[in-house]
C-alpha angles and dihedrals in degrees: 000000000000124000116203119188116193131188122181147176119248108268095016094110091244091139091058090050093054092045092049090049091052093052094040095050098031090242130147115247116222127197114105091033087075094056102072099050088045090053093048094050091047093040093231135121117276088236088059094056092048092051092050092051099044094043097247095113115123124244093261092049090050094049094047097040116119094229094174095058090044090058096043098045095043090051090052089050094049094049089046090056093047092051094055088089098221096103124248148199107227118195120199126331093111088285091142090062100034090055098037092109096051107099096210093049118097114210117204136183125197121198145156139184114286097241088054094047091050093052092048092050092048089052092046092050094041091232139127093200096121091176097052091048091048090052092050093049091046092050093049093049093046092050095050091048092050093047093048092047094046097045102033106017094234145108103253095205093061107112094217088072090070143055094226135004124199127198104204091202085075103018121058123225091249090052089050090051091047094050095048090047088054092052090047088057096045124100090238091073100034117137110246134177087255095051089046090055093048088054091047092052091050090047095051093050090050090049090052092052091048091051091049092050094046096053113085089218097056108023090107096048112129100215136133119226131208130166138197123179096332093316110118123199121199124195128185147089106285130165120228099263091045092048092052090049089048093050092051094051094045092049090057095051111110112248096025108124097173140340141201133200129220119193107227135148109276094238095049090046092052094046089051093050089051 
């Protein structure tokens, strides 16, 4: 079943594209559904998670936010959704970059010029407060840029990070939907046993990272995680006590058949994992 990951700029009509794809293809659309499990894992209010993601969090919230846990747990949730096998449209949450290496996932960016986005938002909010809308768009853009750079080390607006980019100043919402639907039905993005295995490997590695972060004994372990057909490889610089704790946590993760550990400097291990 198709997986479509969409990122968008505020006021670009990306939400409309996602909604139309869901209706056109009979796929569930996921965005807010990720908030509650994230809030539960991080032990914060759902509103706190939403403000961190959309750029409206206050200074104290940003300074005290556990950004590492947010990145690790959100990745686990996204891969879990993708693994359900029913197909999905996933909006936001870094899904376009998390799923970039999955052959049957289509990664889409929807954008538009700033002036047009501002005008659309003013119409949507029924306001003539140009300054307030400009600030909201700026905060959202800056938050997205910071999150993508911190979590993935890339500039999210670069077109090479996506399979297709739409500028809704020139391309209508319906045309965006038609083009992505065409890609979904093409052989290039067909789900295969190999593409399913690649997704399963990425999902298992994300599940292990989340388990390590969730355990009080291993949450600070500096270790890179990769997986291949149930075999998990850990790379890092761990002391004996931490290694034993990590081994206990990893061994209990569903889907792990075996694992091995390579002692490598944390920076080198992380670079290899990326």
